[in-house]
C-alpha positions as CSV (number, residue, x, y, z in Angstrom):
1,M,95.9,90.3,117.3
2,Q,94.5,93.2,115.3
3,I,90.9,94.1,114.7
4,A,89.6,96.0,111.6
5,L,86.2,97.6,112.2
6,G,83.3,98.5,110.0
7,M,80.3,97.0,108.2
8,N,81.9,98.2,104.9
9,S,85.2,96.6,104.6
10,S,86.6,99.5,102.4
11,K,86.2,101.9,105.5
12,S,87.8,99.6,108.0
13,V,89.9,101.0,110.9
14,P,92.7,99.2,112.6
15,A,92.3,98.6,116.5
16,E,94.2,96.9,119.1
17,T,92.7,94.0,121.0
18,M,93.1,94.2,124.8
19,N,91.1,91.2,125.8
20,I,89.4,88.4,123.8
21,S,87.0,85.4,124.6
22,N,84.8,82.9,123.0
23,R,81.8,85.4,123.5
24,G,83.3,88.9,122.8
25,A,86.3,91.1,122.7
26,Y,87.5,94.4,124.3
27,F,89.8,96.6,122.1
28,A,91.1,100.2,121.9
29,T,90.0,102.3,118.9
30,S,89.7,106.0,117.9
31,L,86.3,105.5,116.4
32,K,83.5,107.1,118.2
33,L,81.1,104.2,118.9
34,Q,78.0,103.9,120.9
35,A,76.6,100.9,122.8
36,G,74.2,98.9,120.6
37,A,76.0,99.6,117.4
38,K,76.5,96.6,115.2
39,L,80.0,95.9,113.8
40,E,81.8,93.6,111.6
41,L,85.2,92.6,113.2
42,R,88.0,90.9,111.3
43,L,90.5,89.1,113.6
44,K,93.8,88.0,112.2
45,I,96.3,85.8,113.9
46,P,99.8,87.4,113.5
47,E,102.4,85.4,111.4
48,E,104.6,85.4,114.6
49,I,102.4,82.6,116.0
50,K,104.0,79.7,114.0
51,S,102.1,76.8,115.6
52,L,99.0,77.9,113.8
53,P,98.3,78.3,110.0
54,P,97.3,81.8,108.8
55,L,93.9,82.5,110.1
56,E,91.3,85.3,109.6
57,C,87.9,85.2,111.1
58,K,85.0,87.6,110.5
59,F,82.6,88.2,113.5
60,V,79.5,90.4,113.6
61,G,78.9,91.8,117.1
62,R,77.2,94.5,119.1
63,V,78.8,97.1,121.1
64,T,78.1,96.5,124.8
65,H,80.0,99.4,126.4
66,V,82.3,102.1,125.5
67,E,84.8,104.0,127.9
68,P,87.5,106.7,127.5
69,L,91.1,105.5,127.6
70,G,93.2,108.5,128.7
71,N,93.2,111.8,127.1
72,N,94.3,110.8,123.6
73,G,90.9,110.3,122.1
74,M,91.0,106.5,122.3
75,S,88.1,104.4,123.6
76,G,87.9,101.1,125.1
77,V,85.0,99.1,123.4
78,G,83.5,95.9,124.5
79,V,81.7,93.9,121.8
80,Y,79.5,90.7,122.2
81,F,79.9,88.2,119.3
82,L,76.6,87.6,117.5
83,Y,78.1,85.1,115.0
84,Y,81.2,84.3,112.9
85,S,82.7,82.8,109.8
86,F,86.1,81.8,108.6
87,D,87.4,83.5,105.4
């Protein structure tokens, strides 16, 4: 799955999910985020998953933690989902 971040969809940034559950997600991003920040996340199930119809969900969440991932400027970000909708 991929995540696009940003409360303004015209400024979305792709990110790669590393873990996802019904309450939140953990992903890698180059964005400089801080704990407590509110985000809009768009999750899209890839077309490679043929057993499901195309699906995109919009989540609003709050950053719970941020940690560096190596020396490449990427961060691991944990987000708690506040609410969601299907687009």
